C-alpha positions as CSV (number, residue, x, y, z in Angstrom):
1,M,0.0,0.0,0.0
2,S,1.4,3.4,-0.9
3,N,2.0,6.1,1.7
4,K,-0.8,8.2,0.1
5,N,-3.3,5.4,0.4
6,R,-2.2,4.5,3.9
7,K,-2.7,8.1,5.0
8,T,-6.1,8.3,3.3
9,N,-7.2,5.1,5.1
10,Q,-6.0,6.4,8.4
11,S,-7.9,9.7,7.9
12,N,-11.0,7.8,7.0
13,Q,-10.7,5.6,10.1
14,A,-10.1,8.7,12.3
15,L,-13.2,10.4,10.8
16,L,-15.3,7.3,11.3
17,L,-14.2,7.1,14.9
18,L,-15.1,10.7,15.5
19,L,-18.6,10.3,13.9
20,L,-19.4,7.2,15.9
21,V,-18.3,8.7,19.2
22,V,-20.4,11.8,18.5
23,A,-23.3,9.6,17.6
24,F,-23.0,7.5,20.7
25,I,-22.9,10.5,23.0
26,N,-26.5,11.1,21.9
27,L,-27.3,7.9,23.9
28,W,-26.7,9.9,27.1
29,I,-28.3,13.2,26.3
30,A,-31.6,14.3,24.8
31,P,-31.3,14.4,21.0
32,T,-32.8,17.3,19.1
33,L,-36.1,17.0,17.2
34,A,-34.0,16.9,14.0
35,E,-32.0,14.0,15.3
36,T,-35.1,12.0,16.3
37,K,-37.1,12.8,13.2
38,G,-38.9,9.7,12.0
39,Y,-38.2,7.7,15.1
40,R,-40.8,6.6,17.5
41,Q,-40.9,7.8,21.1
42,A,-41.2,5.5,24.1
43,L,-44.8,6.4,25.2
44,P,-47.4,4.8,27.5
45,G,-49.4,1.9,26.2
46,Y,-46.7,-0.1,24.4
47,K,-47.7,-3.7,24.2
48,Y,-44.8,-6.1,24.6
49,Q,-44.7,-9.3,22.6
50,F,-42.3,-12.1,23.3
51,P,-40.1,-13.5,21.9
52,R,-40.4,-10.8,19.2
53,D,-39.4,-8.0,21.5
54,H,-36.1,-9.7,22.2
55,G,-35.1,-8.6,18.7
56,S,-34.1,-5.2,17.3
57,H,-36.5,-2.2,17.1
58,E,-35.5,-0.2,14.1
59,D,-38.2,2.4,14.6
60,F,-36.5,3.6,17.8
61,K,-33.2,5.5,17.7
62,T,-31.3,3.8,20.6
63,E,-31.3,0.2,21.8
64,W,-29.1,-2.0,24.0
65,W,-28.9,-5.5,25.2
66,Y,-27.1,-6.0,28.5
67,Y,-26.0,-9.3,30.0
68,T,-24.3,-9.5,33.4
69,G,-23.8,-12.5,35.6
70,H,-21.9,-14.5,38.1
71,M,-20.3,-17.9,37.6
72,Q,-18.5,-20.5,39.7
73,T,-16.3,-23.0,37.9
74,E,-15.6,-26.6,38.8
75,S,-12.3,-25.4,40.3
76,N,-14.4,-23.2,42.6
77,K,-13.1,-20.0,41.1
78,K,-15.7,-17.2,40.8
79,Y,-16.1,-14.8,37.9
80,G,-18.4,-12.0,36.9
81,Y,-19.1,-10.9,33.3
82,E,-20.7,-8.1,31.3
83,L,-21.6,-8.4,27.6
84,T,-23.3,-5.5,26.1
85,F,-24.5,-4.7,22.5
86,F,-25.5,-1.2,21.4
87,R,-27.5,-0.2,18.3
88,H,-27.7,3.6,17.6
89,G,-29.7,4.9,14.6
90,I,-28.1,7.5,12.4
91,E,-30.7,7.6,9.7
92,H,-34.3,6.6,9.8
93,D,-35.0,6.1,6.1
94,S,-37.2,3.2,5.3
95,S,-36.2,3.5,1.6
96,L,-32.7,2.2,2.3
97,K,-32.4,-1.4,1.1
98,N,-29.8,-2.3,3.7
99,K,-31.4,-1.5,7.0
100,Q,-28.1,-2.1,8.8
101,A,-26.7,1.0,7.0
102,R,-29.0,3.1,9.2
103,N,-27.2,2.1,12.4
104,V,-24.0,2.2,14.3
105,Y,-23.1,-1.0,16.3
106,L,-20.9,-1.0,19.4
107,A,-20.2,-3.7,22.1
108,H,-18.4,-4.1,25.4
109,F,-17.2,-7.3,27.1
110,A,-15.8,-7.4,30.6
111,L,-14.6,-10.2,32.9
112,T,-14.1,-9.9,36.7
113,D,-12.0,-12.6,38.3
114,E,-13.6,-12.3,41.7
115,S,-11.3,-14.9,43.2
116,A,-8.1,-13.0,42.2
117,G,-9.6,-9.4,42.2
118,K,-8.7,-8.8,38.5
119,F,-10.7,-7.0,35.9
120,Q,-10.3,-6.8,32.1
121,Y,-12.5,-5.4,29.4
122,F,-12.7,-5.2,25.6
123,E,-14.7,-3.2,23.0
124,K,-16.0,-3.3,19.5
125,M,-17.0,-0.7,17.0
126,S,-18.3,-1.5,13.5
127,R,-19.0,0.6,10.5
128,S,-22.7,0.6,9.6
129,G,-23.8,-1.3,6.5
130,L,-21.0,-4.0,6.8
131,P,-21.9,-7.6,7.5
132,V,-19.6,-7.7,10.6
133,A,-22.4,-6.3,12.9
134,G,-26.1,-6.3,13.0
135,A,-29.3,-7.3,14.7
136,E,-32.4,-9.1,13.5
137,S,-35.8,-7.5,14.1
138,D,-38.0,-10.6,14.4
139,V,-35.8,-12.8,16.6
140,L,-32.9,-12.3,19.1
141,A,-29.8,-12.4,17.0
142,V,-27.2,-9.7,17.6
143,H,-23.6,-9.8,16.6
144,N,-20.6,-7.6,16.4
145,Q,-17.2,-8.9,15.0
146,G,-17.6,-12.4,16.4
147,W,-19.4,-11.5,19.6
148,T,-22.9,-12.8,19.5
149,V,-26.1,-13.4,21.4
150,E,-28.8,-15.6,19.9
151,Q,-31.9,-17.3,21.0
152,F,-32.5,-21.0,20.2
153,G,-35.9,-22.1,21.4
154,D,-36.0,-21.2,25.1
155,K,-32.2,-20.9,25.4
156,F,-30.0,-17.8,24.9
157,V,-26.4,-18.4,23.7
158,L,-23.7,-15.9,24.3
159,R,-20.1,-15.7,22.9
160,A,-17.4,-13.2,23.3
161,D,-13.6,-13.2,23.3
162,G,-10.7,-10.9,24.0
163,D,-6.9,-11.4,24.5
164,G,-7.1,-15.1,25.5
165,S,-10.2,-14.6,27.6
166,G,-13.8,-15.3,26.7
167,I,-17.2,-16.8,27.5
168,R,-19.3,-19.5,25.9
169,L,-22.6,-19.4,27.8
170,M,-26.1,-20.9,27.5
171,L,-28.8,-19.2,29.5
172,S,-32.1,-20.6,30.6
173,A,-34.9,-18.4,32.0
174,A,-36.2,-19.4,35.4
175,K,-38.7,-16.5,35.3
176,P,-40.6,-14.7,32.5
177,P,-39.6,-11.2,31.4
178,V,-40.5,-8.4,33.8
179,I,-41.5,-5.0,32.4
180,H,-40.2,-1.9,34.3
181,G,-41.9,1.4,34.9
182,K,-45.6,2.1,34.5
183,D,-47.9,1.5,31.5
184,G,-45.1,0.0,29.4
185,V,-42.5,2.8,29.8
186,S,-39.6,3.5,32.1
187,Q,-39.6,7.2,32.6
188,K,-36.1,8.9,32.9
189,A,-37.1,12.5,32.9
190,S,-40.3,14.6,33.1
191,C,-40.5,15.5,29.4
192,K,-42.7,13.6,27.0
193,G,-40.9,10.7,25.5
194,C,-37.9,11.0,27.8
195,A,-38.2,7.4,28.5
196,S,-37.5,3.9,27.3
197,H,-39.3,0.6,26.9
198,Y,-37.4,-1.5,29.4
199,Y,-37.7,-5.1,30.5
200,S,-35.4,-7.6,32.1
201,M,-34.9,-11.3,32.5
202,T,-33.8,-11.3,36.1
203,R,-32.9,-15.0,36.7
204,L,-31.1,-16.9,33.9
205,K,-29.5,-20.2,34.8
206,T,-26.0,-20.0,33.3
207,E,-24.0,-22.9,31.9
208,G,-21.0,-23.3,29.7
209,T,-17.4,-22.3,29.9
210,V,-15.3,-19.3,30.8
211,I,-11.8,-18.8,29.3
212,I,-9.0,-17.1,31.2
213,A,-5.5,-16.7,29.8
214,G,-6.4,-19.3,27.1
215,K,-7.5,-21.9,29.7
216,R,-11.1,-23.1,29.6
217,E,-13.0,-23.7,32.8
218,K,-16.4,-25.4,33.0
219,I,-19.0,-23.6,34.9
220,K,-20.4,-25.5,37.8
221,S,-23.1,-23.0,38.7
222,G,-24.1,-19.5,37.7
223,W,-26.9,-16.9,37.3
224,S,-27.2,-14.1,34.8
225,W,-29.4,-11.0,34.3
226,M,-30.5,-9.5,31.0
227,D,-31.6,-5.9,30.4
228,H,-33.1,-4.8,27.1
229,E,-34.0,-1.1,26.5
230,F,-35.1,0.8,23.4
231,G,-36.2,4.4,23.0
232,S,-35.4,7.6,21.2
233,N,-35.0,10.4,23.8
234,Q,-34.1,9.6,27.4
235,L,-31.8,12.0,29.4
236,T,-31.9,15.7,29.5
237,E,-29.0,18.2,29.7
238,E,-29.8,18.7,33.4
239,Q,-29.0,15.0,34.1
240,I,-25.3,14.1,34.4
241,G,-25.6,10.3,34.8
242,W,-27.1,7.5,36.7
243,D,-26.5,4.7,39.2
244,W,-28.1,1.3,38.4
245,Y,-28.3,-1.8,40.5
246,S,-29.4,-5.3,39.7
247,I,-29.7,-7.7,42.7
248,Q,-30.4,-11.4,42.9
249,L,-31.2,-12.7,46.4
250,D,-31.0,-16.3,47.6
251,N,-34.7,-16.2,48.6
252,N,-35.4,-16.2,44.8
253,T,-36.3,-12.5,44.6
254,E,-34.7,-9.8,42.5
255,L,-34.4,-6.0,42.6
256,M,-33.7,-3.4,39.9
257,L,-33.0,0.2,41.1
258,Y,-31.8,3.2,39.2
259,V,-31.0,6.7,40.4
260,M,-30.8,9.6,37.9
261,R,-28.4,12.3,39.1
262,R,-28.9,16.0,38.3
263,R,-26.3,18.7,37.8
264,D,-27.4,20.5,41.0
265,G,-26.6,17.4,43.1
266,S,-30.2,16.3,43.5
267,I,-31.8,13.1,42.5
268,D,-34.4,13.2,39.7
269,K,-37.9,12.3,40.8
270,N,-38.2,9.9,37.9
271,S,-35.7,7.5,39.4
272,S,-37.4,4.3,40.2
273,G,-37.1,0.5,40.7
274,T,-38.8,-2.9,40.5
275,I,-39.0,-5.8,43.0
276,I,-39.5,-9.2,41.4
277,G,-41.1,-11.8,43.6
278,A,-40.3,-15.5,43.8
279,D,-43.3,-16.2,41.6
280,G,-42.2,-13.7,38.9
281,S,-44.7,-11.0,39.9
282,S,-43.4,-7.4,40.0
283,T,-43.9,-4.4,42.2
284,H,-43.0,-0.9,40.9
285,L,-41.1,1.4,43.3
286,T,-41.2,5.2,43.0
287,R,-38.3,7.4,44.0
288,D,-39.6,8.1,47.5
289,Q,-40.0,4.4,48.3
290,F,-36.3,3.6,48.5
291,Q,-33.0,5.1,49.7
292,I,-29.5,4.3,48.6
293,K,-26.4,5.6,50.5
294,S,-22.7,5.1,50.0
295,A,-20.2,4.6,52.8
296,S,-16.9,5.0,50.9
297,K,-15.4,6.1,47.6
298,W,-12.9,4.9,45.1
299,A,-10.7,7.2,43.0
300,S,-9.7,5.9,39.6
301,P,-6.0,6.3,38.9
302,R,-6.7,6.5,35.2
303,S,-9.8,8.7,34.6
304,K,-9.5,10.5,38.0
305,G,-13.2,9.8,38.4
306,V,-14.4,9.3,42.0
307,Y,-17.0,6.6,42.4
308,P,-19.2,5.8,45.4
309,M,-18.7,2.4,47.0
310,D,-20.2,0.2,49.8
311,W,-23.8,0.9,49.4
312,S,-26.8,0.5,51.7
313,V,-30.3,0.0,50.3
314,D,-33.4,0.7,52.4
315,I,-36.9,0.0,51.2
316,P,-39.2,0.5,54.2
317,T,-42.5,-0.3,52.5
318,Q,-41.1,-3.8,51.7
319,N,-39.1,-4.2,54.9
320,I,-35.9,-4.6,52.9
321,K,-32.4,-3.6,54.1
322,L,-29.4,-4.6,52.1
323,T,-25.7,-3.9,51.8
324,I,-23.9,-4.0,48.5
325,K,-20.1,-4.4,48.3
326,A,-18.1,-4.5,45.0
327,T,-16.0,-7.7,44.6
328,S,-13.2,-5.4,43.3
329,Q,-13.2,-1.6,43.4
330,D,-11.4,-1.3,40.0
331,Q,-14.0,-2.3,37.5
332,E,-13.9,0.9,35.4
333,L,-14.2,0.8,31.6
334,M,-12.6,3.6,29.5
335,T,-14.1,2.9,26.1
336,K,-12.1,5.3,24.0
337,R,-12.0,3.0,21.0
338,S,-15.8,2.5,20.8
339,T,-18.3,4.6,22.7
340,G,-15.9,7.1,24.1
341,V,-17.6,6.9,27.5
342,T,-16.0,6.1,30.8
343,Y,-18.1,4.3,33.3
344,W,-17.9,1.8,36.2
345,E,-19.7,-1.5,35.9
346,G,-18.9,-4.5,38.1
347,S,-19.9,-7.4,40.1
348,A,-20.9,-7.1,43.7
349,K,-21.9,-9.2,46.8
350,V,-25.1,-8.5,48.6
351,S,-26.2,-9.2,52.2
352,G,-29.0,-8.0,54.5
353,A,-32.5,-8.9,55.6
354,V,-36.0,-9.1,54.0
355,A,-38.8,-9.0,56.5
356,G,-36.3,-9.7,59.3
357,K,-34.9,-12.8,57.7
358,P,-31.2,-12.8,56.7
359,V,-30.5,-13.0,52.9
360,K,-27.4,-13.1,50.8
361,G,-27.0,-12.5,47.1
362,Q,-25.1,-11.1,44.2
363,G,-25.5,-8.1,41.9
364,Y,-24.1,-5.8,39.3
365,V,-23.7,-2.0,39.7
366,E,-23.3,0.5,36.9
367,M,-22.3,4.2,37.4
368,T,-22.0,6.8,34.7
369,G,-21.0,10.5,34.9
370,Y,-18.4,10.4,37.6
371,S,-15.2,10.9,35.5
372,E,-14.0,14.2,34.1
373,I,-14.0,12.8,30.6
374,F,-17.7,11.9,30.7
375,K,-18.7,15.2,32.3
376,K,-16.9,17.2,29.6
377,K,-18.8,15.3,26.9
378,I,-22.1,16.1,28.6
């Protein structure tokens, strides 16, 4: 290749990266009317249909599939994982023959070695319109450069790799999907359409193998959690980020809680949560029905972001008191080669009491908007 062609390719790659990062930042702030033209808003009354809603929703601008979980291998080592696929619409034009050309696809994969306290993560970014990334609309089949999630009957199969590490997982649902929010929408801000259609599969039996430094280990036991959200306009400029918690307790109940943080230091009234009972029933929680406090902080030596740690959760109406502790403080992702967003997402241990009875469990915590890099982009 000539130096001229090489420089041209490098310039094109740099321009592509800039365009994709700018596009992805729109995931975190409210897009303008021009940016959302032609896209549907997440509004009350949406009727979910499964398994169809596991697939892609091209009429909405933004969508993501989140998988997190905990695994114990036959050698009794413990691991946590995150595998996330993002779809972001850049052009809502139904006349385009190749629907994938309308989207940007990004993905993150992270592994936490809970036994050794080690954390590693990987990222993917794909040019729209190429066959290396995409998502089907009528069935769950999402892929990005070899990372995949697919549904086969009542099973979900996940695959991801990076630098000698990876996962090959088969997930089986122990409970049906639970829909968050009210009347089919999870409201994130007070403006109309500042919301998402959001559901979870909160208890997925996890089987397969985990690969660490090229060595395969069979999973003896494990449970995963799946989040799927789609919408076109969620956060506002007054909101700087969120804290999200997924909790699986050993009494066969689960909790999802999220807190939207505002620039003035207050918590947005649209923050909410869901309790999922042992029988799969769900209870919506409003902002004033739960309280989350942090007892310590961790400062990232890389991004300089300062993250809360060691959380206490109090839900008086349900007689729930829990303590959440990260299995490792350093579980920060700096995704400069894909989304350009720095955030903390990691595995955690849970203990406490429900109705006076001791419980233990596990969870995942996600925190955005704490590093200087992310704040500057907002």
